[in-house]
N, C-alpha and C positions, 0 to 999 in steps of 0.2 A: 451580073450577080450569080445567075444560075450556073454559068460556066465556071466561076470561082468555087462555088459549092461542089460541083462535080469534081473539080481538081482536088479539093481538100478531101473529098470522099475517096478518091483514088489513092492519095497519099496515105490516108489512114488505113485503107484496105491493104496496101502493100506493106506497111509497117506491121500490121497484124499478121499477115501471111508470113512475112520474114520472121517475126518473133516466134510464132508457133512452130515453124519449121526448125529454127535453131534450138528451141526447147526440146523438140522431139529428138534431134541429133544428140543433144546433151544427155538426155535420159538414156538413150541407147549406148552412148559412150560409157556412162557409169555402169550400165548393165554388163557391157562387155568387160569392163574392169573386174567386176565381181566374179563373172564366169571364169575369166582367165586365172584369177587368184585361187578360185576354188578347185580348178583342175590342175594346179601346179604345186610344187613344193616350196613356193615362195613364202617365207614367213612374214612378209611385210603386211601391215594393215592396209585396207583399201585407201584410206586418206593419206597414205604416204606415197602413193603412185602419181605420176604426172598425168596419166589418163583420166583419173578421177577428178583432179583439179581442173583439167581442161574442160571436162564436162560441166563442172560447177561454174566456171567462167562463162561458158556458152549459155548455160541456163540463165544466169543473171543478165547476160546480154539480150537473150530472147525475151525475158520478162520485161526488160526496159523498153524494148521495141513495142510490145503489146501495150504497156502502160502509156507510151507516147501516142499510140494510135487513137486512144480515146479522146485526145485533144483535137483531132482533126475531123473525125467522122462520127456519125450518129451511133449511139449505143446499139441500136437495133441491127446495124451492119457489122459491128466489130464482134459482138458476142457469138453469132453462128460460125464465124470464121475459125473457131477452135477446132473445127472438123479437119483443118489442114494438118494438125498434129497427129490425128488418127490415121490419115492417109499416109503420112511420112513414116509413122511407126510400123504400119502394115508392110510397107516396101522395104524399109531398113531392116526390119526383123528377119526378112528372108535373105537379103544380100549381105548386110554388114555383120549381123550376129550369126549368120550361116545356120539357120535352123534346119535340122536334118529332115529330108523328105526323099522318098523314092520316086523315080519318074512315073511309075504306074499310079502312084497316089497323088500326083501333082494336081490333076484336074479335080479329083474328088475333094482334096483338102483346100485348094487355093482358088478355084474358079469363082466361088462366091465372094472371096476377099477382093479379087480383081474387079468383079462386077460392082461390088460396093465402092471401091475406089473410083471407078468411072462415074457412078451415080453421084458420089460426093463431089467430084470435080464439076459435074454439070450443075449440081445444086449451088456450089460456090460461085460459078459464073452467073447464075440467075440472081443470087444475092447481091453481088457487086453491081450488076447491070441495073437492077430495079430497086436498089436501096433508096430509102427516103433521103431527101435533100434538105430537110428542115434542121440545119445545124446552126446554132447561134453561139455568140461569144459567151464564154463561161465567166462572166463577171459576178462579183459578189451580190449585186442587186438582182440579177437574173436568177441566180440560184436561190436566193431568199424568197423571191416571188413565187418560184415553182414549189418551194418547200411548204409554203403556207396556203397554196391553192387548194380549193375544196376537192377537186378530183384526186389529188395525191393524198390528202388527209383521209378521204374515204377509202382509198386503196390501202393505206397503212393500217386503218382500223380492221379491214377484212384480213389483211395479212397477219396482223398480230393475233387476232382471234384464231385463225387457222393454225398458226404456229403453236399457240398455247394448247390447242386441242390435240394436235399431233404429238407434241411433247408429253402431254398427259398420258395418252395411249401408249407411247413408246416407253415411258419410265414406269408408269403404274400398272398398266395392263399387259406389259411385255409384248407389245405389237412390234415385233422385230422384222417386219416385212421390208424388203429392199425399197419398195416404193415409199413407205413411210419415212425411212431414214434419208433417202435421197431427196424427198420432197422438203424435208427440213433443211437439207443442204441447199436446195434450190431457192428457198425463201430467203435464207441468209445471203446466198450468192447474188440475188437480185439487188439487195441493199449494198452489197460490196461493189458491184459494177456501177451503180448509180453514184456512189461516193467516189469511186475511182475516176469516173469521168469528170466530176466536179473538181477534184484535186488536180488532175492532170491538166484540165482546161485553165484553171487559175494559175498554175505554175507556168504554163506556156505563155499566157498573157503577161505574167510578171517578167519572164525572160525577154519578151518582145518590147518591154518598156512600160507597160501599164500595170503598175504594182497592185496586186490583189491580196498580199499576205497580211495586210492590216485589218482585213475583214474577219470578225469572229467566226463567220460561217465556214471559213477555210479550215479552221482547227476543229470545229465540230464535225465536219466531213472527214477529216483525217483520222480522228479518234474512232468514228463509226466504221471507217474502212478497215482499220487494224483489228478492231473488236470482232466484226462480223467475219473477217478472214480467219481469225484464230478459231472461233467456234465452228466455222465451216470445216476447217481442217480436222477438228476433233471429231465431228460426226463422220467425216469421210474415213478417218482412221478406224472408228468402230465398225463401219460398214465393210471395210476391207478385211476385218477379222472374221466376218460371218459369210461373205459372199465372194464369188469369183471376180477377178479384176475386169474381165471382159463384160460381165453383166453390169458392173458398176459404171463402166465407161459408156455403154450404150444407153442405159436408163438415165444415168446422170446427165449425159449430154442433152437428151431430149427434154427432160424436166427443167434443167437449168436454163437452157436456151429459151424455152417457152415462157417461163416466169420472168426471165431477164428482159425479153422483148416486150412483154406486157408492162413491166415496170418502166422501161424506157419510153414506151408510148404514153404512159400516164404522166410521168414526171417531166420529161423533156419534150413531150408532144411531137414525137418523131414523125408521125404519119399525118400531122395536121396539114391540110392543103393538098395531099396526094390524091391522085385520081384512083378510081376503083381498079383499073387495069394494072397499075403499078403495084398496088397492095396485093392483088390476087397473084401476080407473078412472083412477088417476093414471098408470099406464103407457100406457093408451089415450090420455090427454091428451098425453103426450109423443110418441107415434107420430103423432097428428093434427098436432101442431105441427111435427114433422119433415117430414111430407108438405107442409104449408103452406109451409115455408121452401124446400123443393125446387121447388115450383111458382112461388114468387115469383122465385127466381133462375134459373129455367129459361129464361124468355124475355127475360132482361135482355140488352140489346144489348152485344155484346163491343166493348171499346175497341180501336181500331187504334193501335198504338204509333207515336209520332212519330219520324220519321226525319230528323235534321238534316243530311242530305247528299243528293247526287244519286245515285240508283241507277245503277250502271254498266250493268246489263242493259237499262235503259230508253233508253240512248243508241244510236241506230242505228249499226251498223258496229262496235260494241265487242264484243269477245269476252267471254263470261261465264266468269269464272274461279272462280265458287263451286263448280262441279261437280268441280274438281280439288283442293278443300280449301284454295285460296289466297285467303282472304277479305281483300279490301282494306279494306272498311268493317266496323265492329264489328257484331256481332249483338246487338241490343238485348234480345232475349228471354233472353240468358244473362249479359249484362254491361251496366253503365251507363258503362263507360269508353269514351271516344271517341278515334279516331285510332290505336288500338293494333293492331299486326299480330299475327296468330296465329302460334304457334310452328310453323314449317315446316322444321325442321332435317332432317327425314327426306326432304325433297324435294331432289333434286340441283340442279334448276334453278328459280329463282324466276320468272324471266322466260322464257317460251316464245318461240321465234322468231316475230316478227310476220309476217304474210302480207299484202302489199299487192297490190291488183289491178294487172295489167299494162295500162297506158294506151297506146292506139294512136292515132296522129294521121295523117291523110292529108295529104300535102304535094303534092297534084296527081298522085301516082302511087300506084296500088294496091299496088305492091311495096314501097313504103317503109313501114317499121314502126318504132314507137317502141322505144327501149331500155328494158328493165325496170329499175326502181329497184333499187339494191343495198341490202339490209337488213342492218344491223349487229346482231349477236347479243350480248346482254348476259348475261354469266354472273353467278353468285352473287358472285364476287370483286369485280366492278365495283360 
């Protein structure tokens, strides 16, 4: 029995590694497609190129592999293996995308990334080796029993209270910290992976001949899976508008993995019957993987946001109006809308009186002086 569980763990781990690797390749293919179109005179849209569609096909294939992996291995093993996609992206970004670097800057820029990749690989090995073996069949009866167990109900109560508090501070108190937003994502993500494992396990049993689709719990889990995934993507989109992608990747991985492993340990009892050594080595693998992800994203070059307008402060002789809260151009870090003026109703005057230099001309006499220009003042009514 133990040998069978270890075999299923290995199959699930290989499917997860394959899926995350293929997803990483797919994302870099689509990135390569956008870069190539931006640097050429090709008038085609990105979705009309074969490269982009190949990337989309590979992404669906990779996500299917990750989805199937939940049916074979414990949730606590599958979730941390998303570090594989970061390892692959760090290597492909240098080789495939051909990110520019000078030989003298190679060690300074990429030594931490390669050290992070090495640590992440070591952490992945420890995760696979010391993963819990308490994997049970995902039948409707088992999932219903776990759903109404008092440890999970207590966990759900704590998670709902914490989620509501974070959402209140985020919406009402403008607590836009990256930790607050990504903790909201992690709490939703923990429910997503719990439901994904239930749906994948029941589908796998149905394919093997033990039909599970007549249980109402299957459709409850399916609806929860879709709903939490949608809201999770919405919060991630908001975070990507305010923070750098490397920061989101590192903090998001750490928080999501921690919360998801906790949810798996409570709902599916992943670590039930495991000895202390295996649990400690598994935790050590997680910590090493966390450190590896931090180092991979630490030296990633931050992207400079594209500004599709001429900056007013860059024009000589122009007064900088940003200091007084009167922004003419949109701030791309907070909004993607163009040409919109900020609300300045509390300012009595939108246009401050312009000050033009007094021009003096000499007409053969030193006493002759030019008449200063008359400046019209524009008020808010105008």
